[in-house]
Structure formats: C-alpha cells, structure tokens
N, C-alpha and C positions, 0 to 999 in steps of 0.2 A: 875647435879647429886648431888653435895654436899649439896643441900638444904634438902635432905632426910636423912642426917647423924644423929645419935642419940645424938650428942653434937656439940656445936659450936667449930670450929677449926680455927686457924690462917692460913696464907698463907702456902702452903705445905712445902716449903723449902726456906731458905734464898739464896741470890745470891752466897754467899761463899760456902754453902753446895752444891748447884748445880754444882759449879766449881769443888769442891772436887770429886763429883761423876763422872763428865765428865773425869777428870784427871785419876781417878781410872780405868775407863773403857778403856781409851786409853793406860795406862800403861799395863793393863792386855793383851790387844790385842798384844802389842809389845813383851811382855815377853812370853806369853803362846799360842797364836793363830797363828800369822803370821809366826814364825819360823817353825811351823809344816805344813804350807800350801804347798801342792805339794811335801812334803818330806815323807809322810806316806807310809809305806809298808802295805801289806795285813794283817800282824800280828798285826798292830797298830790299826786296825778297828774291833770293836766288835759289834755283833748284840744284840739288845734288844728284841723286840717282833718278829723280822723277818729280812730278808735281806734288806728291804727298810727302816728299823728303826735301825740306827746304832749310835755308840758313839765312841769317840776317846779320847786320853789323853788330847787333847786341850780342849774338853768339860769339863772334870773332873777337870783339873788343873786351867782352867780359872774360873770356878765356885768357887773353893776354894779361889782363890785370891780375887774375887769380894766380896764374903761373908765376908772374914776376914776384908777387908777394910770397908765395910758397918757397920759391928758390932763395929768396932773401933769408928765410928761416931755416931751410933745409937744402943747402947748395948742392949736395951730392945725391939728392933724391931723383928717381925716375919720374918724369911727368908724362901722363897719358891723357891728353885732352881730346874731346871728340873732334874738334875742328882741325887739329894738327896731328892726329893719330897716324901711325903706320902699323902694318901688321907686325913688323919687327919690334916696335915698342910694346905692343900688346903681349907678344910672346916673351919679351924680356921681363915682364912682371913676375914670371915664375922664378927668376933667379935674383930679383932685386930685393936687397935687404929692406929698403924703404921705397915704396912707389906711391904715387898719388894718381887717382883717376878723377877727371873733372868733366862734368856735363854743365857747361855754363848757362845754357837755357834748355832745360829738358821740357819737351812739349813745344818745340819750336813752331809746328804748324798751328797749334792753338794760339800761341803768342802772336804769330804773324797775322792771324785773322781776328785778333781782338778778344780772344777767350782768356779768362783769368786762370785757367788750369795749366799752369806751367811752374817750374821751379828750378832751383840750382841743386845739383847733386855732387858731392865730393866724398871720396873715400881715401883712406890710407891703407896700404897693403904691406904685408911682410911675406916675401916669397910667394906671392899670389893669394895669400889668405887675407881677407878683409879684417882689419883690426881696429879701424875707426871709421865711422860713417856719419854723414851729415846730409839732411834733406831740408832745404830752405824754401819757404814760400815768400817771395818778395812782396806780394800784395798784402798779406796779413802780418808780415814780419814774424811768422811762426817758424820754429826750428825743431826738427827731430834729430836727436843725436844719440850715439851709443859708441862704446868701445868694448874691447875684449874683456874688460875687467868690471864693467858696471851695467846696470839695467838701462834700457832705453828710456829716454826722457823727452818730453816736449817742453820747449821754452817759448813763451809768448809774452807780448808786452803787457805790463801792468798785472801780471799774474805770476805766482810762484811756480818754479819748475816742478813738474810732476812726472812720475813714472807712468808708462803706458803698457798696456797688456793686450794681447791678441784675444780673439773671441773664444768661446768655449767649444767651437767645432760641432760635430754631429754627423748625422747621416747625409748622404748626397742630396736628398730631396729638400733638406733644410738649409743648404749652403748657398751663399752668393759669393761671387768672386770675379776676378778679371782674367780674361784669356783673349789675346789679340788674334782674332780669327784670320785677319788678312796677312799676318806674319807667318802663318802655317803654310807648309807646302801644299800646293793646289790639290794633290790627290788625297790629302787628309781632311780637307774642308768639309766634304759631305758627311763624314763620320762625326766631325765636331758639331755640325749642324744638328744631327740627330741627337747628340749627347746634350745639347743645350737645354732641351725640354726636361731633362732629369733634374737639373739644378733649379733652385728657387729663382735665381737670376744670374746671368752673366753680363758683364759690362766691358766696355773698352773706352778708356779716357784719352788714349793717345798721349799719355804722360806717365812714365814710370814713377816719377816723384810722388804724384798724388795717389797712384795705385798702391805703392808700398806704404804710404802714409795711412791710407784707409785700412790696410791689413794690420799694421802695427797698432793702430788705435782701436782695433776690434770692431770697426764699422762694417767690414766685410770679412769673409773667412779665408780667402786664399788669393794668390796670384800665380798664374802660369806664364813664364817668360820664355820666348823663343828668340832666334836671332841674337844670341848672347853677345853683349858688349859690356866691358867693365865699367864704363862711365854711367851706364843705365842701371846696372844690377848689383854691383859690389856693395855699395853703401846700404841699399835696401835689404839685401840678404842678411847683412849683419844686424841691422836695426830690428828686423822682424824676429831674428833669432834671439836677440837680447830683450825683446818684448815677450819672450816665452814661446815663440813659434818653433816649428820644425821645418828646417830648410835643407833641401838636398836636390840634386839633379834627379830627373824622372827615372833614370836607370839605377838610382840608389847611391850613386857616387857623391863624394863631397864636392861642393861648389868651389871653384877657384877663379880668380878674376881674369886669368888669361884664356879661359875657355871661350871658344867661338862657335861651337856646335852643340847640339843637344837642347835640353829643356831644363829650366830651373823652376821648381815648385816650392812655394812657401805656404804653409798651412798652420793652423793653431797647435796641433799636436801630432804625434806619430800615427795615431790611429786614424785621424781624419786625413792626414797626408796619404796614408795607405789606401783609403777608400777612393780618394781622387786619383791617385796613381793607377789603381786598378781600372777605373772608369776610362782613363786616358791612355791605357797601355798601347792602344792602336798607334799612337804617335811613334812608338819605338819599333814598330814592325817595318821590315824592308819590303816596300811594295814591288820592287823589281824581282823578288823571288816568288811572287804569286802567279 
C-alpha cells in the first residue's frame, strides 16, 4: 500500500511510540471501559441512529482519554474518533500526513448488554493508507498489532509475542467467515440469504474487532465489511494483510480509510478472495437498472 503514497515516509512508528500507544490503550480500558462493563443501567445507554446503534459513557470517556494521549505524542495529527467524527474529518484522512482513527469501544451493543465480545480499535494512517493497526481485547488483555514494516503479532499476558497467520483458504464450500447481513441494502439480502448455504458457515458478531481478530488468527477464513467506517475497518485491514491475507474492496480497488461506500473483503489469499468476490458479485450490481 505505502508505495502509492505521495511522499517517501520513514517507518510508521518507533518502538517507543508503539509502546506508548499500547500503554495508553490499556490504561484507558482500565480507567474508563472495564469499570463500566456489566454495571450500566438503561439510563446509561443512549441511542444514536436507532435501538441497535447505541453509545455509552465508556465510549465517550475512553475516546477523550485516547485522543488526549495521542495529541500529547502527535500534536499535529488528525484525530477521527467514532464518537466525535464528522464527514469532513473522515474525508480529510486522504490528505493527512498522519491521521489516527479510534473506536473506543467497538461492539458497543454487546458491551452495553453484558457480552464480552467488544474491543478497542486504533489505526494510524498516512494519506488514507493504514500503516499501523491495533486491536485490543480489554477482557483478556490480548493485543493484535501490525505496521507496514512487520508481520502481525499477538501480545498476551504471561506469553511471548507471536506472529499470526491467516487460514489456508480453499473452495467456497469449505469456508467460514463474517458478513453482516443487516448492514446490506435490503434488496441484496435475499441473494445473500441464498448464498449463505454455499459456505460452511457465516457468522455475525456485531464487533469488527473480534471479527478481524478471528480472520488474522486463521480461525475463520474471511470477513466482508459494508457501511465502511475508518474506526471499524482501517486497523483490521492492515492486520489481516500483515498476517498474510489478501485485502481489497469488492470491486478490486485498494482500500483507503476515507472510504464510506462499497465493500471491503479480507481473505487468506488472492485465489480465495477471488472465489468469494465472484460469489458476492451481486453486491456490485445496480438494482435500479434491472
């Protein structure tokens, strides 16, 4: 990805900077997220676009703490957090020499309802290209991390860091993966329903952090993302690619963090990616022309 940037850049972050960011995310989880897990009342949960799209004090306060910490380290960086985002900020990622995307509590619906399937997602971008990605599970204190110059690694307590690798891929009938059925346009849902029986299994976790984690560790084979948002997808796209996967938009174009439309498909290799793309090509069809 970085070979298409408009200027030559050094390695994304020093080891000391990476450690500072990891420590910031961990401190934030201990201070603002975990104390609120399974302690929220109904009055502590607010709706955004609807009952399935919610926000809590953990989201808001965690984002504030992470943004403060990042700006102390990188005062000129563009910050795009889920809870304070604007479309102008998202579009500005394309021209920002250094941008950060932050999902302070990914999987908020799960978090708000006492499910442990949530996480923190953070990425650094250069001109919209993800060059550093971090996915953190506050419950297990496990961290997935990658940058443009190194393989993806998992860091867990009391265990040495280890590299991670995607699955071996294969034919459609042997693949399992994630596809958010309810994020698809309604006219496409019947076709996706018919397609589901071709795969070994399709899942929905309502949490991009854990979906990308499962793909990067080779536990499932692919993830299809729609309703593109940089705080959900930029870090995971980089981590899966640095775990050996093939990552591209469904139309074949390169993924960029500022993208808001289309579909992102992450799979183990180009051949498997192509099989999934062919099976899901109906998503690219314009129903208004039929």
